[in-house]
C-alpha positions, 0 to 999 in steps of 0.5 A, a space after each residue: 109841894 108835898 101836900 099838893 102832890 099828896 092831894 093830887 095822888 089821892 085824886 088820881 088814885 080815886 079817879 082811877 078807882 071809879 074809871 077801872 070799876 065802870 070798866 069792869 062793869 062794862 066788861 061783865 055786862 058784855 060778857 053776860 048778855 053780848 052787851 048793853 045794846 042788846 037789851 030786850 026791846 021791852 026794856 027802856 035803857 034811857 034812865 041807865 044812859 042818863 045816869 052814866 052820863 051824869 056819873 062821867 060828868 061828875 068825874 070829869 068836873 073833879 078831875 078838872 077841879 083837882 088837876 087843872 086848877 092847881 095846875 094853873 096856879 103852879 105855872 103862874 107861881 113858877 112864872 112869877 118865881 122864875 122857877 122852871 121846875 114849878 112851872 113844869 110841874 104845873 105843865 105836867 098836871 095839865 097834862 095828866 089832867 087832860 089825859 084823865 079827861 079824855 079817858 072818861 070820854 073813851 071808857 063812857 063810850 064802852 057803855 
């Protein structure tokens, strides 16, 4: 249990670091030139938008892999062992993973 909790805590801290650094990047971009949408007409930002989309999908896959799969396993183990605490721990992991997954969409919209 402690080992799984450490892995999940590490994954959450890494995801939070990535998301916060992208938010700070967005804030600095908006502060410098009024937003990325105000790029000069001769500059093509399609590659940047594609890169941001790909990075966020990688983050989403990592979040789902590190929270949803262990959460479902914990729920199944808890139900099989009739252990309410283990089942609730799995449900908590699913809720945390869902919140992080949704946060990636909200932060991506800033770009």
